[in-house]
Every structure is written in structure tokens, then in C-alpha cells.
FIDRENBA-504372 format. One line per 4 residues: their letters; for each residue z, y negated, x negated of N, C-alpha, C. Coordinates in Angstrom, 3 decimals. Last residue first. Layout:
N
A	Z,Y,X,Z,Y,X,Z,Y,X ~ ... $
! end
This chain:
90
RIYT	-7.711,4.138,3.735,-7.911,3.328,4.711,-6.916,1.949,4.941 ~ -9.991,5.300,1.751,-8.468,5.268,1.765,-8.939,3.966,2.885 ~ -12.142,8.515,1.898,-12.062,6.939,2.431,-10.380,6.765,2.549 ~ -11.876,10.905,-0.561,-11.548,10.719,0.466,-11.801,9.134,1.189 $
LLLA	-13.000,13.309,-2.740,-13.304,12.361,-2.246,-12.720,12.364,-1.078 ~ -12.300,15.696,-4.991,-11.690,15.291,-3.857,-12.095,13.703,-3.454 ~ -13.623,18.359,-7.285,-13.361,16.251,-7.392,-13.377,16.365,-5.873 ~ -13.101,21.265,-8.322,-13.499,20.124,-7.286,-12.792,19.081,-7.350 $
RQGR	-11.683,23.595,-9.057,-12.837,23.150,-10.043,-13.584,22.020,-9.243 ~ -10.001,25.062,-7.679,-11.227,25.097,-7.157,-12.182,24.245,-7.835 ~ -8.148,24.716,-9.566,-8.371,26.120,-8.851,-9.893,26.211,-8.333 ~ -7.717,21.870,-9.184,-8.211,22.352,-10.498,-8.319,23.941,-10.034 $
HWKM	-9.045,18.817,-7.639,-8.382,20.060,-7.657,-9.031,21.200,-9.197 ~ -8.833,15.794,-8.396,-9.442,16.714,-9.067,-8.480,17.949,-9.044 ~ -9.868,12.627,-6.535,-8.485,13.594,-6.606,-8.792,14.800,-7.371 ~ -9.897,9.606,-5.379,-10.697,10.721,-6.293,-9.237,11.657,-6.313 $
QVKK	-10.508,6.961,-2.425,-9.337,8.217,-3.405,-10.549,9.630,-4.229 ~ -11.971,4.419,-2.278,-12.348,5.290,-2.208,-11.792,6.096,-3.330 ~ -11.586,1.335,-2.253,-11.191,2.296,-1.194,-11.964,4.073,-1.277 ~ -12.276,-0.068,-4.000,-13.827,0.094,-3.310,-13.230,1.171,-2.132 $
KTWI	-10.453,0.568,-6.146,-10.554,-0.650,-5.554,-11.696,-0.918,-4.821 ~ -10.777,3.418,-6.677,-9.921,2.881,-5.877,-10.035,1.650,-5.435 ~ -13.511,2.800,-8.322,-13.130,3.346,-6.634,-12.231,3.197,-5.998 ~ -11.888,2.181,-10.582,-12.773,1.401,-10.875,-13.085,1.609,-8.702 $
NKWE	-10.060,4.351,-11.254,-9.249,2.798,-10.861,-10.663,1.977,-10.370 ~ -11.785,6.537,-11.583,-10.830,6.066,-10.398,-9.917,4.805,-9.623 ~ -12.866,6.090,-13.463,-13.346,6.294,-12.285,-12.479,6.024,-11.689 ~ -11.175,5.779,-15.887,-12.102,5.155,-15.567,-12.670,5.004,-14.318 $
PFDH	-9.914,8.566,-15.478,-8.772,7.265,-15.135,-10.130,5.903,-14.632 ~ -12.251,9.825,-16.513,-11.848,10.111,-14.641,-10.808,9.154,-14.343 ~ -12.992,10.243,-18.712,-13.593,9.539,-18.244,-13.217,9.369,-16.330 ~ -11.315,10.961,-20.587,-11.604,10.183,-20.371,-12.204,9.482,-20.094 $
ALFT	-9.920,13.301,-19.475,-9.546,12.771,-20.103,-9.956,11.868,-20.586 ~ -11.758,14.550,-17.596,-10.676,14.538,-17.024,-9.660,13.347,-17.973 ~ -14.621,15.702,-19.642,-14.317,14.272,-18.616,-13.696,13.720,-17.339 ~ -13.169,16.808,-21.367,-13.228,15.782,-21.911,-13.373,14.342,-20.647 $
ETDW	-12.600,18.788,-19.616,-11.889,18.854,-20.518,-11.455,17.221,-20.833 ~ -15.022,19.697,-18.322,-14.225,18.856,-17.640,-13.013,18.561,-18.117 ~ -18.321,20.140,-18.367,-16.567,20.111,-19.913,-16.108,19.328,-19.007 ~ -19.984,23.427,-16.918,-19.257,21.709,-17.020,-17.839,21.279,-17.864 $
DRDT	-19.174,26.020,-16.597,-20.148,25.459,-17.892,-20.032,23.731,-17.749 ~ -19.442,26.484,-13.253,-18.479,27.050,-14.920,-18.506,26.004,-16.513 ~ -20.028,23.145,-12.132,-19.937,24.468,-12.884,-19.042,24.856,-13.697 ~ -17.985,21.449,-9.301,-18.487,21.811,-10.518,-18.886,22.806,-11.074 $
KIKI	-18.321,20.509,-5.853,-17.957,21.533,-6.879,-18.772,21.080,-8.065 ~ -16.481,17.924,-3.946,-18.055,18.295,-4.768,-17.507,19.127,-6.129 ~ -16.300,16.987,-0.868,-15.303,17.801,-1.993,-16.981,17.957,-2.766 ~ -15.537,14.318,1.106,-16.690,15.204,0.566,-16.015,15.966,-0.664 $
SQKT	-14.981,12.862,4.252,-14.489,13.134,2.952,-15.583,14.152,2.811 ~ -16.418,9.745,5.277,-16.188,10.919,5.641,-15.960,11.402,3.987 ~ -17.050,6.701,5.978,-15.612,6.912,5.596,-15.983,8.486,6.038 ~ -19.820,6.279,5.179,-19.727,6.770,6.279,-18.100,7.626,6.340 $
DKVH	-19.302,4.462,2.582,-20.446,4.342,4.048,-20.140,4.567,4.988 ~ -17.915,6.012,0.961,-17.883,4.746,1.316,-18.336,4.217,2.350 ~ -19.151,8.277,0.302,-17.838,7.828,1.204,-17.493,7.050,2.150 ~ -21.722,6.928,-0.757,-21.595,8.122,0.360,-20.236,8.122,1.294 $
DCWH	-20.379,6.069,-3.018,-21.085,5.100,-1.992,-21.569,5.889,-0.365 ~ -19.777,9.092,-4.007,-18.794,8.042,-4.422,-18.910,7.146,-2.889 ~ -22.326,9.649,-4.558,-21.643,10.209,-3.422,-19.949,9.469,-3.391 ~ -23.721,8.602,-6.391,-23.826,8.069,-4.861,-23.014,8.314,-4.345 $
ALEV	-22.019,8.816,-8.546,-21.392,7.744,-7.951,-22.300,7.464,-6.474 ~ -22.615,11.561,-8.936,-21.107,11.453,-8.861,-21.076,9.546,-7.840 ~ -24.954,11.179,-9.375,-24.975,11.903,-8.179,-23.809,11.650,-7.970 ~ -24.504,9.666,-12.083,-25.365,8.925,-10.799,-25.014,10.039,-9.589 $
ACNH	-23.238,11.842,-13.610,-22.692,10.664,-13.429,-23.527,9.625,-12.259 ~ -25.558,13.693,-13.939,-24.209,13.955,-13.024,-23.198,12.673,-12.606 ~ -27.494,13.672,-15.369,-27.403,13.232,-14.030,-26.117,13.195,-13.251 ~ -27.504,15.609,-17.448,-27.548,14.549,-17.555,-27.230,13.044,-16.699 $
DSSL	-25.984,18.747,-15.683,-26.988,18.139,-16.491,-26.783,16.884,-16.688 ~ -24.892,20.112,-13.759,-24.490,19.917,-15.035,-24.787,19.246,-15.945 ~ -24.941,18.456,-10.235,-25.381,19.404,-11.579,-24.737,19.257,-12.699 ~ -22.333,19.743,-8.195,-22.784,18.907,-8.695,-23.674,19.459,-9.841 $
DVTK	-22.310,20.578,-4.401,-22.158,20.789,-5.320,-22.488,19.915,-6.865 ~ -20.472,20.115,-1.590,-21.737,19.373,-2.036,-21.555,19.625,-4.049 ~ -19.154,20.042,1.588,-19.380,20.458,0.263,-20.309,20.288,-0.471 ~ -16.874,18.415,3.214,-17.830,18.427,3.481,-18.544,18.978,2.012 $
YKIK	-13.675,19.309,4.092,-14.313,18.462,3.200,-15.694,19.352,3.366 ~ -11.370,18.355,6.916,-12.284,19.249,6.312,-13.565,18.884,5.659 ~ -7.964,17.700,6.995,-9.436,17.259,6.444,-9.933,18.320,6.173 ~ -6.065,18.718,9.807,-5.967,19.246,8.313,-7.851,18.170,8.217 $
KTLK	-4.665,16.092,11.752,-5.532,17.277,11.469,-5.956,17.379,9.898 ~ -1.072,15.820,12.864,-2.250,15.502,12.098,-3.276,16.323,12.191 ~ 0.913,16.966,14.625,-0.014,15.513,15.671,-1.257,15.487,14.201 ~ 1.529,20.198,15.140,0.969,18.838,14.828,0.559,17.707,15.182 $
RKQN	3.291,21.144,18.292,2.250,21.219,17.801,2.186,20.002,17.127 ~ 6.540,22.415,18.939,5.722,21.156,18.643,4.630,20.939,17.939 ~ 7.077,25.711,20.647,7.311,24.809,19.183,5.908,23.103,19.581 ~ 8.667,26.574,22.420,8.137,25.378,22.869,8.866,24.876,21.525 $
YM	9.346,29.292,21.687,7.950,29.067,23.151,7.983,27.490,22.663 ~ 11.073,29.073,19.602,10.602,30.333,19.878,8.684,29.526,20.515 $
! end
């Protein structure tokens, strides 16, 4: 009880950014992916309630994920927070 080992890994603290639901959302998403690639810092991109997630996840998300995995940026969709999590792959 008293001599517990401390965890050697830190939890990732995401910088939170809002993604607009208009026609510029793809441009903003590409901008934040480039930002993660350049700064190597993780970002959480929150989406609006009216943003169409079903069509994005079914059609566009696999393509975005393949493109940015090659550029060393990992993309994850968090359903509960309605957010995209972007992290740098080392």
C-alpha cells in the first residue's frame, strides 16, 4: 500500500480546438493536421452537434486516416466527446 510504484508514462493533454460545420471544415482539418506534424503536439478537434458525422466517418475518414498516417499523424474518432484526436507518430 505505502510503496506503490508510480506510473512512468504521462497522460496526453490535448489542446482543444473547435471545428466549424460550414464548407471550410476540410481546410481547417488539414491545417490542424499540418500543425500537429510540425509542432508534434496533440490536438483534440471538437465538432458541432449539427455536423454530419455518419457520412464523414463512413466515406471521408478512412481516406483522411490513410493520407495522414503516411505523414506521421494519427487520427482517432472519440464518439462520446464528438471529437477527432490528432497525435504525432514517433
